[in-house]
N, C-alpha and C positions, 0 to 999 in steps of 0.2 A: 350545628344548624336544626333546628327543630324543624319535624315533619309537618307539611301543610294539610289541612282538612282537604282542600281541592287538589287532586293530583293534574299536572298540565304535561304536555307533550314535550318530549326532549329527543335528542338524535345522539344513540351511542357512539361513542368514540371509536371502538374498535370494529362492530360491524354494521355500522350505518343506519341501524334499524330504528325507528321511532317507536319510543316506548313510553308510558305515563311515570313521571318522576313526581316524589312525593317532596323531595327536599332539593333545594335549588344547588346543592354541592354534587348532585349524582350525575356522574360522567357515564356509566355505564350500565345497560340493560338488565345484566344479570353477574353474577360471581363469577361465572365461568369465563364471561367476556372480560372482566377485570383481572383475572389471572392470565387470561391469554395474552392481554395487553401489557400485565408485567412483564413476562416471559420474554416477550419480544423485545420490550424496551431493554432488559438485562442482554439478552442477544446482541443487540446492536451496540450497547456501551463495550460489550468484551470483544466485537469485531473493531469498534475503532480503536480500544488500547492495543490489538494485534496488530492493526495497519500502523498505528502510530510508531509502535517498538520496531517494526521492520523498518520504517522510513528511517528511523533514526540508527539502525545498525546497519543499513545500506549507505547512509551518508558517512558513517565512522569509516567504513570499509574503503570508501572513495577517497577519502582524505587520506588516508593511510597509503592509497596507491599514488595519490597523487604527489606524495613527498620523494617517493622511492625515483632512482636513477636508472636502475635497470628492474625491467618488468616481465614477468612470463605471459604467454600467450593468453591465458584466462584473465590475467590482469589488464590488459591491454584493451580485451574484447568488452571487460566491465566498464575500464574508463571510456572508451568510446561509445560505448551503448550499442554495440553490435555483436554477431556470433562468433564463437570461435573460428567458424568454417570461413567467415568473411576475413578473418586476419590471415588465415592459411591461403587464400585467394591471393590476398596482397603480398603476401611473401613470395608465391610462385610466381605472380606478375613481375617480380622486382621492384614493387612500388615501396616496400617495406624491407630493410636489411635488418638481418639478425646475427647474433653470435652463438656459438655451441659451446655450451660449456657441460661437460661431462655427461655429453648425450641429452642435456635440456637447451631448447632454443629460448634464448632472450631477447629482449629488445630495449636497446637504450631511448631514453626519454628523447634525446636529441631526433632520432629518427621518426617517432611519434609527432613532434613538431612539425617535422618535415611535410608530413602528410596534411595536417592542419595548417600548413603555412604559418606557423607562428615564430617570428623572430626571436 
């Protein structure tokens, strides 16, 4: 774009201040605002990629857990979306039966289905 002889008012995308633009393609009032907007945009892209990777990893873990017939307390907590302490309360109240193998408490898939009333 070529520069205009007559500057006209525009609003900066980053700081929302009114400035006099010489080009119709101007979006920022200064180089500093342009750099800050670029940096913020890159930060948002990185954050979105990180969130997407986290969601993908979480879904992969849940799919692996769903395929198993015997689960640990942590896996059951992840699968049900509750804390490990909630699972321990279910065990103490007798709502969830466990099997002890070599000092580890394991929970059968059948017991989880009973809690969720899945046939």
